[in-house]
C-alpha positions as CSV (number, residue, x, y, z in Angstrom):
1,M,-34.3,51.3,31.8
2,R,-34.6,54.4,29.5
3,P,-37.2,57.0,30.5
4,I,-40.7,56.8,28.9
5,S,-40.3,60.3,27.1
6,Y,-37.0,59.3,25.5
7,R,-38.4,56.3,24.2
8,L,-41.5,58.1,22.6
9,Q,-39.1,60.9,21.0
10,E,-37.3,58.1,19.4
11,H,-40.3,56.5,18.2
12,L,-41.7,59.9,16.8
13,Y,-38.1,60.3,15.4
14,N,-38.4,57.2,13.6
15,G,-41.9,57.8,12.5
16,I,-41.5,60.9,10.9
17,T,-37.9,59.6,9.3
18,L,-40.0,56.7,7.7
19,A,-42.8,59.0,6.8
20,I,-40.1,61.4,4.9
21,A,-38.8,58.5,2.9
22,T,-42.1,56.7,2.1
23,A,-42.9,60.0,0.4
24,L,-39.7,60.5,-1.2
25,A,-40.1,56.7,-2.7
26,F,-43.5,57.6,-3.8
27,L,-42.5,60.8,-5.5
28,F,-39.4,59.0,-7.5
29,F,-41.8,56.0,-8.3
30,V,-45.1,58.1,-9.7
31,P,-43.4,59.1,-12.9
32,V,-42.0,55.6,-13.3
33,L,-45.4,53.9,-13.3
34,Y,-46.5,56.7,-15.3
35,T,-44.0,56.1,-18.1
36,V,-45.3,52.4,-18.2
37,V,-48.9,53.3,-17.9
38,T,-48.5,56.1,-21.1
39,S,-46.5,53.2,-22.9
40,L,-49.7,51.3,-23.2
41,K,-51.9,53.8,-24.4
42,P,-53.4,54.4,-27.7
43,L,-52.1,57.7,-29.1
44,A,-55.7,59.1,-28.9
45,I,-55.8,59.0,-24.9
46,V,-52.0,59.4,-24.0
47,F,-52.7,63.0,-22.5
48,E,-56.2,62.2,-21.3
49,F,-57.3,64.0,-18.3
50,P,-57.9,63.5,-15.4
51,I,-55.1,60.5,-15.7
52,K,-56.2,57.0,-15.9
53,W,-53.8,54.6,-14.5
54,I,-55.5,51.8,-15.5
55,P,-55.9,52.9,-19.2
56,S,-59.0,52.0,-21.2
57,E,-57.6,50.6,-23.9
58,V,-54.3,48.8,-24.4
59,D,-52.2,49.1,-27.5
60,L,-48.9,46.7,-27.3
61,G,-48.4,48.1,-30.9
62,N,-46.1,50.7,-29.2
63,Y,-43.5,48.2,-28.0
64,S,-43.5,46.1,-31.4
65,R,-43.7,48.8,-34.0
66,P,-40.5,50.7,-33.1
67,M,-38.6,47.4,-33.4
68,T,-39.9,46.6,-36.7
69,T,-40.5,49.8,-38.7
70,G,-38.2,52.0,-36.7
71,R,-35.3,49.3,-35.9
72,F,-35.1,50.1,-32.5
73,Y,-33.4,47.0,-32.1
74,L,-30.2,47.7,-33.9
75,Y,-30.0,51.4,-31.9
76,F,-30.2,48.9,-28.5
77,Y,-27.4,46.5,-30.3
78,N,-25.2,50.1,-30.8
79,S,-26.0,51.1,-27.3
80,F,-24.8,47.7,-25.8
81,I,-21.4,47.5,-27.3
82,V,-20.5,51.1,-26.6
83,A,-21.6,51.0,-23.3
84,T,-20.1,47.6,-22.8
85,A,-16.9,48.8,-24.5
86,V,-16.6,51.8,-22.7
87,T,-17.4,49.9,-19.2
88,A,-14.6,47.5,-20.1
89,G,-12.2,50.5,-20.9
90,A,-13.0,52.2,-17.8
91,M,-12.2,49.1,-15.4
92,F,-9.1,48.2,-17.3
93,F,-7.5,51.5,-17.6
94,G,-8.9,53.0,-14.1
95,S,-7.9,50.2,-12.2
96,M,-4.3,50.4,-13.8
97,A,-4.0,54.2,-13.5
98,G,-5.8,54.1,-9.8
99,Y,-2.8,51.4,-9.1
100,S,0.0,53.4,-10.2
101,L,-1.6,56.9,-8.3
102,A,-2.3,54.5,-5.0
103,K,0.7,52.5,-4.7
104,F,3.9,53.9,-6.3
105,R,5.9,57.0,-5.7
106,Y,7.3,58.9,-8.3
107,P,7.7,62.6,-9.4
108,G,4.4,64.5,-10.3
109,R,2.1,61.8,-9.1
110,T,0.2,64.3,-7.1
111,L,0.1,67.0,-10.0
112,F,-1.5,64.6,-11.8
113,F,-3.8,63.3,-9.8
114,T,-4.7,67.2,-9.2
115,L,-5.5,67.3,-13.1
116,I,-7.5,64.4,-13.0
117,L,-9.9,66.2,-10.4
118,L,-9.7,69.3,-12.4
119,V,-11.2,67.6,-15.0
120,M,-13.6,65.7,-13.5
121,I,-15.0,69.1,-12.2
122,V,-15.3,70.5,-15.9
123,P,-19.0,70.2,-17.6
124,L,-19.0,67.8,-20.8
125,E,-20.6,71.0,-22.4
126,V,-17.0,72.8,-22.0
127,I,-14.9,70.4,-24.2
128,L,-18.0,68.9,-26.7
129,V,-16.8,71.8,-29.6
130,P,-13.1,70.7,-29.5
131,L,-13.4,67.1,-28.6
132,S,-15.6,67.1,-31.9
133,I,-12.8,69.0,-33.6
134,V,-10.7,66.3,-32.8
135,A,-12.7,63.4,-33.7
136,R,-13.5,65.0,-37.0
137,V,-9.9,65.3,-37.8
138,L,-9.0,61.8,-36.5
139,K,-11.7,60.7,-39.0
140,L,-14.1,59.2,-36.4
141,N,-16.9,60.8,-37.3
142,N,-20.0,58.2,-38.0
143,T,-17.8,55.3,-36.9
144,M,-18.4,53.0,-34.0
145,R,-14.7,54.1,-32.9
146,G,-15.9,57.6,-32.3
147,L,-18.5,56.6,-30.0
148,I,-16.0,54.7,-27.9
149,L,-12.6,56.0,-28.5
150,P,-13.0,59.6,-26.9
151,V,-14.7,58.3,-23.7
152,L,-12.9,55.0,-23.2
153,I,-11.0,56.3,-20.5
154,S,-12.7,58.7,-17.6
155,P,-11.3,60.6,-14.9
156,M,-13.8,59.4,-12.6
157,S,-12.6,55.7,-12.9
158,V,-9.3,56.7,-11.9
159,F,-10.4,58.5,-9.0
160,W,-12.4,55.6,-8.3
161,M,-9.8,53.2,-8.5
162,R,-7.3,55.2,-7.1
163,Q,-9.6,56.0,-3.7
164,Y,-10.2,52.1,-3.3
165,L,-6.8,51.0,-3.7
166,L,-5.7,53.3,-0.8
167,T,-7.6,51.0,1.6
168,I,-5.7,48.1,0.7
169,P,-2.5,47.4,2.7
170,I,0.6,48.1,1.0
171,D,2.1,44.6,3.0
172,Y,0.3,42.5,0.3
173,I,2.4,44.3,-2.2
174,E,5.4,44.1,-0.6
175,A,5.2,40.5,0.6
176,A,4.3,39.5,-2.9
177,R,7.4,41.4,-4.4
178,V,9.8,39.5,-1.9
179,E,8.4,36.5,-3.5
180,G,10.0,37.5,-6.6
181,V,6.4,38.1,-8.2
182,G,6.6,40.5,-11.1
183,E,4.3,43.4,-11.4
184,L,1.9,42.3,-14.0
185,T,1.3,39.4,-12.2
186,L,0.7,41.1,-8.9
187,F,-1.7,43.4,-10.5
188,F,-3.7,40.9,-12.3
189,R,-3.4,37.8,-9.8
190,I,-3.3,39.8,-6.5
191,M,-4.6,43.5,-6.9
192,L,-7.2,43.1,-9.2
193,P,-9.4,40.3,-7.5
194,M,-9.1,42.2,-4.2
195,C,-10.6,45.1,-6.0
196,L,-13.9,43.2,-7.4
197,P,-16.4,45.5,-5.0
198,A,-15.0,48.6,-6.5
199,L,-15.3,47.3,-10.1
200,G,-18.6,46.0,-9.5
201,A,-19.6,49.5,-8.6
202,L,-17.4,50.9,-11.2
203,A,-19.2,48.7,-13.9
204,I,-22.7,49.7,-12.9
205,F,-21.7,53.8,-13.2
206,S,-20.0,53.5,-16.4
207,F,-22.5,51.2,-17.9
208,M,-25.6,53.4,-16.8
209,G,-23.6,56.4,-17.6
210,N,-22.9,55.5,-21.1
211,W,-26.1,53.6,-22.0
212,N,-28.0,57.1,-21.0
213,S,-25.1,59.2,-22.8
214,L,-26.9,61.7,-25.3
215,M,-25.2,64.3,-26.4
216,W,-21.9,62.9,-27.8
217,P,-23.5,60.2,-29.5
218,M,-25.8,63.0,-31.4
219,I,-22.7,64.7,-32.1
220,V,-20.0,62.1,-33.3
221,A,-22.8,60.0,-35.1
222,S,-25.3,61.6,-37.2
223,S,-25.7,58.6,-39.5
224,R,-29.1,56.7,-38.4
225,P,-27.3,53.3,-38.2
226,L,-25.3,54.4,-35.7
227,R,-27.7,55.9,-33.5
228,T,-27.9,54.7,-29.8
229,V,-31.2,54.5,-27.9
230,P,-31.4,57.9,-26.2
231,A,-30.4,59.4,-29.5
232,A,-32.9,57.3,-31.6
233,I,-35.9,58.3,-29.4
234,V,-35.3,61.9,-29.4
235,A,-35.0,61.3,-33.4
236,F,-38.0,59.4,-32.9
237,M,-40.2,62.6,-32.7
238,G,-41.9,63.1,-36.3
239,E,-42.3,66.2,-38.0
240,W,-46.1,66.2,-37.9
241,E,-46.9,63.9,-35.4
242,V,-45.4,62.4,-32.4
243,H,-45.6,58.9,-31.5
244,W,-45.9,59.5,-27.5
245,G,-47.0,55.7,-26.8
246,E,-44.0,54.5,-28.5
247,I,-41.4,57.1,-27.4
248,F,-42.8,55.8,-23.9
249,A,-42.7,52.1,-24.5
250,M,-39.1,52.6,-25.8
251,S,-38.3,54.6,-22.9
252,V,-39.4,51.7,-20.7
253,L,-37.5,49.0,-22.8
254,S,-34.3,51.3,-22.7
255,A,-34.2,51.1,-18.8
256,V,-34.6,47.2,-18.6
257,P,-30.6,46.7,-19.3
258,L,-29.6,48.9,-16.6
259,I,-32.1,47.2,-14.1
260,I,-30.3,44.0,-15.2
261,V,-26.8,45.2,-14.5
262,F,-27.7,46.8,-11.3
263,L,-29.3,43.2,-10.1
264,L,-26.3,41.6,-11.3
265,A,-23.6,43.9,-9.6
266,R,-25.4,45.1,-6.5
267,E,-23.8,43.2,-4.0
268,R,-20.4,44.6,-5.5
269,L,-22.1,48.0,-5.0
270,I,-23.0,47.5,-1.5
271,Q,-19.4,45.9,-0.7
272,S,-17.7,48.9,-2.0
273,M,-19.5,51.3,-0.3
274,A,-19.4,49.5,3.2
275,I,-15.7,49.3,2.9
276,G,-15.1,52.5,1.8
277,G,-14.1,53.0,-1.4
278,L,-13.7,56.8,-1.4
279,K,-11.1,57.2,1.6
280,G,-9.3,60.1,1.4
């Protein structure tokens, strides 16, 4: 039987941990709640102080006006197309490159993986200027191709899939080759189904990252019809007046697809983390 003092220490530790976790959850939840509440307020009372968490007036036009007069439905469509295409590219090319780095032996493999790690630590701001010059030379500016192609293959996707594939025993591959299975069939029919947890997690990370991407869409797509949601929200600020309620409303709506994607793929994300997708 455990000593009473030990049990008291354990209960005290659990209580402190729970209190800290609750405080952090509250700290992260308050800005979300403020955004939702402010999105329902008329412009006249947006910045009233003290803050009223239950607004005295509700303006649902904050959600409808940007869709009708601001053409935000088009920006949501653009963001969905770009995020979906880039996510599909990250899953496809990342899994193929990761499979090559994890299960094949050839000269330069280690060097190539090292270069991928080096690219991962380089901030996007460092390569924005040369990347924009390349896009201009290739005539990708103000095109949907320009929003997708330069970011279609991400070093993070290659690293993620390579690390996960290292956890899969080589015996499956060798057994399939003994049976005469071709490399493409082996990859698509055997290895990819085993990588579903990692692919689900990668889909979440990639879709969220590209849906929230701001700098690259603002640089490569200055044309209004090609704006994505983050770029459109920034451009939505008027010269003389800022419709804060509408900006907050569009921010709330922009989070809905991310929540849906997370709910659909959360089990894959948990499985990937549990299995150890970041094995060395």
